[in-house]
SEVOZA-427996 format. One record per residue: x, y, z of N, C-alpha, C, CB in turn; residue in three letters. Coordinates in pm, whole numbers, plus 50000, padded with zeros to 5 digits. Glycine has a CB too. Layout:
BEGIN
XYZXYZXYZXYZAla...
% end
This chain:
BEGIN
490225034252446490375035152302489655047452251489845022452233Unk490365055852176489785068152124489055066051995490835078552105Unk488795077251927488115075951798489065069751697487605089751748Unk488465064551592489265057951487490285067551428488355052451376Unk491485062551406492545070451342492955063151213493785072451438Unk492215065851108492515059650978492635070550872491425049250938Unk493675069650791493865078750679493055073350560495385080150644Unk492225081850503491425077850386491635088050275489895076750422Unk491955082750158492145091650042491825083849916493605097350037Unk491645090949807491385084249679491995092349567489865082249656Unk492155085549453492715092349335492165085449211494295092249335Unk491855093249109491385087648983492585086748890490245096348922Unk492845074648844494005071848760493535068748617494825059948818Unk494165075348519493805073348379494565061248325494105086048295Unk494225049648381494805036848341493865025848390496275034848399Unk493955014248326493095003048363493524996948497493094992348253Unk492614989848564492974983148689494194973948674491804975148739Unk494394968048556495534959048534496854966548554495474952948391Unk496964978648503498204986648519498384990948664498184999148426Unk497294995248726497364999548865497794987648953495975005248913Unk497214976048929497544964049006499034960748993496674952048959Unk499564961748873500964958948849501854968148933501284960448699Unk501464980748942502214990449023502134986949172501675004849000Unk501024980849215500844977349356501564964449398499374976049385Unk501804955249306502344942149346503714938649286501364931549308Unk504204946349190505514943549131506544951549209505544947248977Unk507494944549276508494951649357509254962449283509474941949414Unk509444960549152510134970749070509424984149082510204966348920Unk508074983949083507314996149096507045000149243505994994649021Unk506794990149326506534992649468507695000749528506334979249545Unk508914997749487510095004549540510095019449507511354998049485Unk509275023549408509225037749374508225045449459508865039349228Unk507255038549519506255045749602506285041449748504835043349547Unk507075031049780507225026549919508645021249933506135015549958Unk509135020850054510475015850075510485000550077511055021350207Unk511494994850016511704980350019513184977850053511304973649881Unk513454967050123514864963650149515604961450016514964950850240Unk516874964450012517664963049888517614949249829519084966749914Unk517584938949913517644925249864516244919049849518494916649959Unk515204927449838513844922249827513694914349697512814933649833Unk513004902649700512834894449579512114902349469512044881549611Unk512344898349344511744905349231510394899849189512654904849114Unk509964888249246508664882549209507554891549257508484868349267Unk506444891249181505264899049221504804894449359504114897549116Unk504344904249436503864901249572502484894949565503824914049658Unk502204886149659500914879649665500594876549813500894866649578Unk499474870249841499124867249979500274859850047497814858849985Unk500654864850163501744858950237503054866350219501904844850198Unk503184874450113504424882150094504624891650211504384890049960Unk505874892050260506184900450375507344909750343506514891850498Unk507344921550405508494930250406508824932350553508224943950330Unk510064929150589510474930350729511594940550738510934916550787Unk511364950350826512344960850849512934959050989511704974950832Unk514264958950997514934958851125515124973451166516304950951120Unk514544977351278514624991051324515854993051412513354994651401Unk516325005751421517525008451500517425003951646517835023151496Unk516205003651702516044999851843515954984651862514785006551901Unk516194976951755516174962451768514814956151738516604958651906Unk513794964551725512454959451693512314957851542511354968851748Unk511194952351500510944950951355509564956951320511004935851312Unk509504961951201508254966351142507994956651027508304981751093Unk506814950451027506514939850932505214942950858506414926251003Unk505274942050725504044942850647503864929350579504084954650541Unk502604924950568502304911850512501004913150433502194900950624Unk501024908450310499784908550227498864897750282500104906150072Unk497654901850323496694892350375495504890350281496224896850511Unk495394899150181494344897350080494834903349949492984903950125Unk494684895849840495054900749709494014895949608496494896049670Unk492964903749593491914900749495492284908349368490474904849548Unk492924901449274493564907649157492724918349092493904897249056Unk493364930049079492784941849013491564947449086492394938248873Unk491334942749210490174947749287490584952849426489134936549302Unk491274944349505491554948149644492874942049690490424943649737Unk493664950449760494914945949818494914950649964496154951449739Unk495134941050057495194944450200496544939950253494014937750282Unk497264949450313498584946950366498574950050516499654955350290Unk498694939550597498684941450743500014947450789498414927850815Unk499954955750891501144962050949501274957551094501064977650940Unk502484954151134502744949951271504114955151314502684934451283Unk504154960651433505424964751494505694955451608505384979651542Unk506874949051610507164939351715507244946051853508474931951683Unk507464959151855507564966151982506264972252030508574976751972Unk505184970351953503904976151993503464969752125502814974151883Unk503024978152220502544972852348501324964152331502224984252444Unk500364969552253499144961752228499304954752094497854970952230Unk499054941952091499184934451966497814933051903499824920451989Unk497524941451802496214940251735496134927251655495964952251643Unk494914923151629494684911551543495204914851404493174907551540Unk495814904951337496344907151203495284913451115496864894051142Unk495604924751057494684931650967493934943251032493694921950912Unk493984944051167493314955451234494034968451203493274953151388Unk495344967651183496134979151138496684975051000497304983151243Unk496204981850894496534977050760496434988250657495634965450721Unk496994985250542496854993550424495824986650335498234995650350Unk494724993650305493674988050219493644995950088492254988350290Unk493934989249978493844995449846492654989149774495184993649764Unk491724997449727490554992549655490584998949517489214995749730Unk490404990549414490424995249275489014993549218491494987349189Unk488485004449163487175003949100487285009248958486135012149182Unk486915000648863487005004548722485965014948689486844992448631Unk486385025648624485495036548581485755039048433485745049648666Unk485195030548347485465031848204486915028448177485135046148153Unk487665038248119489085035948093489965041148206489495042647961Unk489345043848319490085048848435489885039348553489615063348472Unk490665041748661490535033748782490505043248901491705023348796Unk489465041648982489405049149106490085040649213487935052849145Unk491125046149274491835039049380491545045849512493365038549353Unk491005038149608490845043449740491875036749830489415041149791Unk492425044449919493445039750011493015043150153494835046049978Unk492985033050236492655034950378493785028650458491245028750416Unk494395036450546495495031450629495095033350776496855038950597Unk495125022650851494805023550993494225010151039493795035251020Unk493695009551151493265019751244494335021551353491885016051307Unk494925033351354496025035951446495575039251588496865047151394Unk494245040651612493775043151748494055031051837492265046551749Unk494345019651777494635007351852496035007751913494494995051762Unk496855017351872498245017951917498505029152014499175019351800Unk499485027352100499865037252200500275050452131501025031752289Unk501115049452028501585061351956500805063151826503095060351927Unk499505060351831498675060351712498705073451634497275057251749Unk498695084651705498685097751636499935099451552498575109351738Unk501085094851604502355095851531502275087651403503545090951620Unk501755075251412501615066851293500635072951195501155052851332Unk499535078351246498535084851162499145096451085497345089751247Unk499865105251158500465116951094501455112950985501165125751198Unk502255102751010503225097950910502485092250789504175087250972Unk501365085750814500615079150707499885089050616499615069550768Unk499555100750669498925111050585499895114850474498525123650669Unk501135117550512502145121350413502445109450318503455126050485Unk502555097450374502805085650291501695084150186502895072850377Unk500435085150228499305082950138499325092950022497975083950214Unk499605105750054499635115949948500755112949847499835130150010Unk501935109849897503065106849809502835093949730504345105749890Unk502365083649798502155070549734501135071449622501715060149837Unk499985077549648498925077649547499355085449422497645083749605Unk500115096249442500585104249329501565096249245501255117349379Unk502465088949311503455080849238502815068949171504555076149333Unk501855062549238501135051149179500415055849052500095044949281Unk499775067549059499085073248943500075075548828498385086448981Unk501195081848858502185084948754502715072148688503355093148815Unk503025062248770503575049748716502545042148630504065040648831Unk501325040848680500285033548605499955040548475499005031948689Unk499835053948480499495061348358500635060748256499165075948391Unk501875061248302502985060748207503105046748147504315064748277Unk502785036248224502775022648168501735021448058502505012248276Unk500535026748086499475025847989499805033947863498165030648051Unk500365046047884500755054447770501835047647685501265068247820Unk502785041247753503875034447685503315023247596504885028747789Unk502365015747649501775004447573500975010047453500834995647666Unk500285021447475499525027447364500475031947253498685039547415Unk501615037847294502605042547196503135030847114503775049847266Unk503225019147175503725007347103502595000147029504414997647202Unk501375005447043500184999246983499974984847032500284999446831Unk500184982647162499984969247220498574967847271500994966447335Unk
% end
């Protein structure tokens, strides 16, 4: 086992944790920063919610919410059915942490640890790009929701 392969990034969002949380768990918004199957349910995601992808090689890629501490922390475990080594659920995961900073929210995102996988570097490299795109879109969506509510004086 090599050194840890985890992507870590953060972004300051000019919106409350409530708006950021909505963007993280409402499939309507999740579909804008992450891929979801076309027939994915519209209910907000919570502990136990899964997204299952059928891959061209017959394997599956599965994400499952294993922790949802509202407006504070979201942990989504990742599992590939074709992975040679089967990590414990949550050893390879997406960790979103929300910290309130006045009228803003600091979101930290940690994805990994991919050193547990045979093709870990490939997953790590793909996750660097995902993290950059996701955090930018999450910021845009949460800030526009907050601005929209302000415009309506809600």
